[in-house]
TIBADREN-907287 format. One line per 8 residues: number of its first residue (from 0); for each residue x, y, z of N, C-alpha, C. Coordinates in nm, 2 decimals, padded with zeros to 4 digits, always signed. Example, Ala and Ser with C-alpha at 12.3 -4.5 7.8 and 13.67 -1.06 7.14 Angstrom:
<atoms>
0) +01.32 -00.57 +00.78 +01.23 -00.45 +00.78 +01.32 -00.33 +00.78  +01.28 -00.22 +00.71 +01.37 -00.11 +00.71 +01.29 +00.00 +00.79;
</atoms>
This chain:
<atoms>
0) -03.32 +09.46 -01.67 -03.45 +09.39 -01.59 -03.58 +09.43 -01.66  -03.69 +09.41 -01.66 -03.78 +09.41 -01.74 -03.85 +09.51 -01.66  -03.89 +09.63 -01.69 -03.95 +09.74 -01.69 -04.14 +09.67 -01.65  -04.17 +09.63 -01.60 -04.32 +09.60 -01.57 -04.41 +09.71 -01.61  -04.40 +09.85 -01.57 -04.50 +09.92 -01.59 -04.50 +09.98 -01.67  -04.40 +09.98 -01.81 -04.42 +10.00 -01.91 -04.55 +09.90 -01.99  -04.60 +09.85 -01.93 -04.71 +09.76 -01.97 -04.84 +09.76 -01.96  -04.83 +09.84 -01.81 -04.97 +09.83 -01.71 -05.05 +09.97 -01.78;
8) -05.14 +10.01 -01.75 -05.19 +10.15 -01.75 -05.31 +10.11 -01.68  -05.38 +10.25 -01.63 -05.47 +10.28 -01.58 -05.57 +10.40 -01.60  -05.68 +10.36 -01.61 -05.74 +10.46 -01.66 -05.90 +10.43 -01.59  -05.98 +10.53 -01.59 -06.14 +10.53 -01.52 -06.20 +10.48 -01.61  -06.16 +10.54 -01.74 -06.23 +10.44 -01.83 -06.26 +10.30 -01.89  -06.14 +10.26 -01.85 -06.09 +10.16 -01.92 -06.13 +09.98 -01.77  -06.22 +09.90 -01.79 -06.17 +09.80 -01.66 -06.19 +09.91 -01.50  -06.23 +09.97 -01.53 -06.35 +10.07 -01.40 -06.23 +10.13 -01.32;
16) -06.15 +10.15 -01.40 -06.05 +10.21 -01.33 -05.88 +10.08 -01.27  -05.93 +09.97 -01.31 -05.83 +09.88 -01.27 -05.72 +09.86 -01.38  -05.60 +09.81 -01.30 -05.47 +09.79 -01.36 -05.53 +09.73 -01.49  -05.44 +09.77 -01.62 -05.47 +09.66 -01.71 -05.36 +09.63 -01.80  -05.37 +09.58 -01.91 -05.23 +09.55 -02.01 -05.30 +09.69 -02.11  -05.15 +09.78 -02.09 -05.15 +09.81 -02.16 -05.19 +09.82 -02.32  -05.31 +09.86 -02.39 -05.37 +09.82 -02.51 -05.47 +09.76 -02.52  -05.52 +09.74 -02.41 -05.58 +09.65 -02.42 -05.72 +09.64 -02.29;
24) -05.81 +09.57 -02.30 -05.91 +09.60 -02.18 -05.91 +09.43 -02.09  -05.77 +09.36 -02.05 -05.72 +09.27 -01.96 -05.71 +09.32 -01.86  -05.77 +09.31 -01.74 -05.72 +09.34 -01.63 -05.62 +09.27 -01.57  -05.50 +09.34 -01.52 -05.36 +09.25 -01.44 -05.44 +09.15 -01.33  -05.55 +09.15 -01.29 -05.56 +09.08 -01.17 -05.61 +08.95 -01.26  -05.70 +08.92 -01.41 -05.70 +08.81 -01.45 -05.58 +08.74 -01.45  -05.49 +08.85 -01.52 -05.40 +08.77 -01.58 -05.31 +08.66 -01.51  -05.30 +08.73 -01.35 -05.26 +08.65 -01.24 -05.34 +08.59 -01.18;
32) -05.47 +08.59 -01.20 -05.53 +08.50 -01.17 -05.57 +08.38 -01.22  -05.49 +08.39 -01.35 -05.52 +08.29 -01.47 -05.39 +08.20 -01.43  -05.27 +08.26 -01.42 -05.13 +08.22 -01.38 -05.16 +08.11 -01.22  -05.23 +08.15 -01.17 -05.26 +08.08 -01.01 -05.33 +08.01 -01.03  -05.43 +07.99 -01.09 -05.52 +07.90 -01.16 -05.41 +07.75 -01.23  -05.32 +07.79 -01.25 -05.25 +07.70 -01.34 -05.24 +07.72 -01.51  -05.30 +07.80 -01.57 -05.25 +07.85 -01.70 -05.13 +07.86 -01.72  -05.08 +07.83 -01.88 -04.98 +07.90 -01.91 -04.96 +07.96 -02.01;
40) -04.81 +08.06 -02.01 -04.88 +08.13 -02.06 -04.90 +08.14 -02.21  -04.90 +08.03 -02.30 -04.93 +08.02 -02.41 -05.11 +07.98 -02.42  -05.19 +07.93 -02.28 -05.30 +07.94 -02.24 -05.34 +08.04 -02.23  -05.29 +08.14 -02.13 -05.35 +08.31 -02.14 -05.33 +08.36 -02.29  -05.25 +08.36 -02.36 -05.23 +08.47 -02.50 -05.29 +08.36 -02.61  -05.35 +08.26 -02.63 -05.50 +08.20 -02.70 -05.62 +08.26 -02.62  -05.63 +08.26 -02.50 -05.78 +08.35 -02.44 -05.74 +08.44 -02.46  -05.66 +08.55 -02.45 -05.66 +08.68 -02.49 -05.57 +08.77 -02.57;
48) -05.61 +08.72 -02.70 -05.51 +08.73 -02.86 -05.44 +08.87 -02.84  -05.50 +08.95 -02.78 -05.45 +09.10 -02.80 -05.33 +09.14 -02.70  -05.32 +09.01 -02.62 -05.18 +09.00 -02.55 -05.07 +08.92 -02.57  -04.94 +09.00 -02.56 -04.80 +08.93 -02.60 -04.70 +08.90 -02.47  -04.64 +08.75 -02.50 -04.56 +08.73 -02.41 -04.50 +08.80 -02.35  -04.46 +08.95 -02.36 -04.41 +09.02 -02.26 -04.44 +09.06 -02.16  -04.67 +09.08 -02.25 -04.70 +09.12 -02.09 -04.72 +09.04 -01.98  -04.77 +08.91 -02.05 -04.76 +08.78 -01.92 -04.62 +08.80 -01.81;
56) -04.50 +08.78 -01.89 -04.41 +08.81 -01.85 -04.39 +08.93 -01.74  -04.46 +09.06 -01.79 -04.45 +09.22 -01.71 -04.55 +09.16 -01.57  -04.63 +09.09 -01.63 -04.77 +09.06 -01.46 -04.66 +08.97 -01.36  -04.57 +08.86 -01.44 -04.52 +08.78 -01.33 -04.43 +08.89 -01.25  -04.34 +08.94 -01.34 -04.22 +09.07 -01.27 -04.28 +09.14 -01.17  -04.38 +09.18 -01.21 -04.48 +09.27 -01.08 -04.53 +09.17 -00.99  -04.57 +09.09 -00.97 -04.58 +08.98 -00.87 -04.48 +08.97 -00.79  -04.33 +08.92 -00.87 -04.25 +08.90 -00.82 -04.18 +08.98 -00.71;
64) -04.19 +09.15 -00.80 -04.16 +09.28 -00.71 -04.25 +09.26 -00.59  -04.39 +09.23 -00.60 -04.50 +09.34 -00.48 -04.47 +09.23 -00.40  -04.42 +09.01 -00.38 -04.38 +09.00 -00.28 -04.26 +09.06 -00.18  -04.16 +09.12 -00.24 -04.05 +09.18 -00.22 -04.11 +09.30 -00.13  -04.20 +09.33 -00.18 -04.23 +09.43 -00.08 -04.33 +09.45 +00.04  -04.39 +09.33 +00.00 -04.47 +09.28 +00.11 -04.48 +09.12 +00.13  -04.36 +09.08 +00.18 -04.39 +08.95 +00.17 -04.45 +08.92 +00.34  -04.58 +08.82 +00.30 -04.66 +08.78 +00.42 -04.56 +08.66 +00.48;
72) -04.54 +08.66 +00.58 -04.47 +08.58 +00.72 -04.54 +08.41 +00.69  -04.51 +08.32 +00.69 -04.63 +08.20 +00.68 -04.67 +08.16 +00.79  -04.79 +08.07 +00.78 -04.80 +08.06 +00.93 -04.74 +07.95 +01.00  -04.68 +07.99 +01.14 -04.64 +07.88 +01.20 -04.72 +07.75 +01.20  -04.66 +07.62 +01.18 -04.70 +07.51 +01.16 -04.65 +07.42 +01.32  -04.80 +07.37 +01.34 -04.73 +07.30 +01.47 -04.65 +07.15 +01.50  -04.61 +07.17 +01.60 -04.53 +07.07 +01.56 -04.53 +06.93 +01.62;
</atoms>
């Protein structure tokens, strides 16, 4: 299993203390937003050349793990 935490860092001097990809100034949230908008890993890597495919996979693993922790209930649909 991928240890995604090895790919992230948080420092008050980088990205205003938001979690970022280690060794870069790219916030984790930027990568998540890009994925949510439909960007492929290749597109993200092209836009942020300081990242690796492993970094993008770590963000995806983090998001998957986060849903296990606090999975929101779907809203009831009218019948």
